[in-house]
N, C-alpha and C positions, 0 to 999 in steps of 0.2 A: 649733782651730775656724777655720773660712775667715772673713775679715772680709768687711765690706760691698763693697767693691772687688771682692774676687775673686767674689762670689756674683754681682754685677751683671754682671761679665764673663762669667760662666759662663752665664748666664741669656740675655745677648744674644748671645753667640757661637753659642749653639746655634741661635737663631732666625736669625740672619744667614745660617749654612750651610745652612739647609733652606728651600728655596722655597715650600713648602706653609704656612709660617708667613709671615702678612702684616703682622701687626703685634704689639707688645708693650706691654701697660699694666702699671703698677703701682700698687695699691690698698692699702687699709689704713693701718695705723698708720705705716708708714715712708713713706707719701704725706702724712701729717699733720704740718706743721711744728711744732704745738704738742705732739704726743704726746712723752712721754719717752722717750729711747732706752736700750735696754738689750739684752743678748746674747740674750733671748726673744723679741725682735719676729719674726714670721712674715714671710716675703717672699710677699706676696699678688699674684699674677702671672696675668695673662689673656693666652695666646696666641690671636689670632685666624687662623683656618686655613680652607683650602678643604675640608678632610674631617677633622671631628672622629673619624670612626668609625675612621680609619686609625690614630690614636694609641691608641684604646681597644683595638682588635684586637691591634695588635703593640705591647707594651708594653717593647720592648726599648731605647726611648730613656731609660728611667729610669735606666739605670745611668751614664748621661752625667753626672747630678747629684749622684752619690755613693751610699753605701752606706746602704741602708735600714735604720731600727732599726724602723720601724713605719709602715705605710701605711693609709689609707681612702678609700674610693669611696663617698662618701653616694649618688651619682645611681644608681649600681648597687644599692645597699641599697635605696633608694625604689623603684626600677624593676626588679627582678632579672629579669624576663624581656623587656627591651626589647632590641631588636636594634639599634636606631638612635637616635643622641643628637645634639642640636644643640647642647648643652654638655655638660661631662663634667669632674668637678673630681677631682683627684689631692690628698689630703693626705698630705704626706711629711715624716716626721722622719728627720733622716740621724743616723748614729752620731756625727758631730762634734759635735751639738746643734742644727745648722741646720735650720730648717723651711721648706719651700716649699709654699704652697698654690696650685698650679696648675690653673687652668681652661682647658679647650680650648673655644673658642667658634667656631661656624659663620659664617665671615665674609659668607655671604649671607644671614644673619639680623640684619646690623648693625642695620637699622632698629629692631629689637626689644631691642637691648643698651642697658641702662640704666646708664651710668655715673654714680658720685657725684662729690661734691666733692673726695672724696680719690682723686683719679686723676691719674696722671702718665704721658705717653706716653713710653716709652723707645725704641721704634722704630715706625716708620710708613713701610712701604716703598712704599705706592701714594697717601699724602697724603690719606688718607680722613678724619682727624680735624680737620684744619685746626688752628686755635689754641684750646686749652682754657684757661678760666681759671686762675688759680695754684691749687694745691690748698689746702683750707683743712677745717675742721671743720664748715663751715656746715650740712650736712645730717645732723649729728649732735646738733646742740644741741636740748634739750629743748624742746616746745612747752608754752604755757600750758594749764591745763586749762579745760574748759567747766564751767558749775555743775554740770552733770549729772555729767561725768566725776568730779568733786570727791566729789559726794555718793555716787556708787557706789563710789567708792574706799574712802571712809569706811564705808558699809554692809558690803561685802564684809570689811573688815578686823574688825569687830565681830561680823559673823556668824559667820564661821569660827572666831574666837576661841573660841566656845563649843563647836566641835568638838574643838578642841584640850584644853579643861578636862574634856569628857566622855571622851577618850582617857586622859587623866592619873588620873582617877578610877578609870576601868576597869583602869588599868595595862597599857594597850595602848600601848606605847613606840613600835612603828612607825607606828602610825596617828597617835598625838599628835604626833610629830616631822614625818611628812609634812605635816599641816595647818599645822603652825607654821613649818616651813622652806619649804612651798610658798604657798599662797594668802595666808596672814597676812604672811609675810615680804614677798612679792610687793608687797602694798599698802603696807607701811612704805617699800620702796624708791622705789615710785612718789611717794608723799608726800614724802619726803625730797628726791627728784629736783625736784619742785615746790617744796619749801622753798629749794633752793639757786637755781632759776630766780628764784624772787621777790626773793632777794637780790641776785642779780647781773644782771637784767634779760634772763634767758635768754640770756645770751651766754657761758655757762661750760658746758663739755662734762662731765657727772659720770663719764662713761665706762660702757663696757659692764658691766653687773651692778655698778654702783657701784664700779668700780675706782679711781676718782679721788675717792671720798667723804672720806677722810682729809684730802685737801688742801682740799676744797671746804666742810667743816663746821667751825664753830668747836669749838676742842678739848673743851670740856664736852659738846657734842651728840655729837663722835665718841666720845668715852669711854662715854656712854650708849649708842649703837648697839654697841659692843663687848660691853657688858654683856648684849645681847640673844642672845648666843651661847651656848648651853648645852651641857652633856655629857648622858650617859645618866642623870643623878640626878634621880630625880621632883622633889624638892624645888627643886633648882636650875633645873629646867626652869619650874615654877611661878614663881619670881621673876623669871626672864627674860622670861616672858609678861607680868607686871606691869610689868616694866621697858620692854617694847616697847609696851604700851599707854600708858605715860605718854609716851614719846618721839613716839608717833604723835599723841597729843592735843596735845601742844605745837607739834610743826610744823604739825599741820593747823589749828591756831588762828592761826598766823602767816600760813598761805597763805590762810585764810578772811578774815582782816582785810586782806590785801593785794589781794584781788580783790572783796571784798564779797559773798562766798557765804556762806550760812548753814552752820554747823557742826551737825551732828545730836548736839546734846549730850544730849537725851532718851535717845538711843538708847545713847550711851556709857554714861551713868549707869545705865540699867537693865542693860546688859550687864555692867558692873563689878559691880554687886550681884549679879549671877549667878555672876560668876567667884569673888568672895569665898564665897558660898553653897556652891559645888560645892568649893572648896578646903578648906573646914571642915567639909565633909560626911562623916560616919563611913564608913567602907569597907563597912559591912554594913547601910547605911541602906536602907529599903524606900521611902522617899518624901522629899520636899524640907522638910517641915514641921519 
């Protein structure tokens, strides 16, 4: 597997020898000094060029970077009939395990280019970027919720929990799990992000899809979070749902107290009574009495 020095040399040498490429930027976790380093980190690269379409139409350049294991072009997937692009991404996983997410960007559209706080200029042939601040994760720190956002998160969590219960009682496993692992977990993740923010002054990055939760949460909280993951067993899913509700409630109370926002305890109680009712409902029940 090629190391970071070899990959950086490869990426920069290619740009140096092609006059159409005017600048090279590194984004993502490799530009974040606080991100853990490991062999699965992508190289998030932007090439600013005179003509994006030159590199979309003639893709022979790909072989310069190595042998492709699999590749995806999301801009083409989203716009299959487009003939011209101002930006175009090639997501490339190579057979040696390295991955480059390479975005070609039209240089004459630079005024519309929105670089974030995790950006390092690797090459700037025309001096267009001047002096950028040192890279940091400041654009990725969670924002405190408003009172409306807090309530909507609570309401969505408990509302969609009733969908999970319905799917479990009907023994419609795909539906129940889609509701559980979709909207319900999304709200739990959001609340846990605010919980971590309240404990750290919103100066700690929980990471995309909560990838740093284990480092951010107290061990008992993390253990409770782990218990919210169930397999395809209906009884275990019910228990995971109850565990998720308990974890959500506890975390939400902490966030509520931190910001002085009211927690909708009445909705919580009514929904939990409903969940218990459905959980104990016979499979041949004709009504809920």
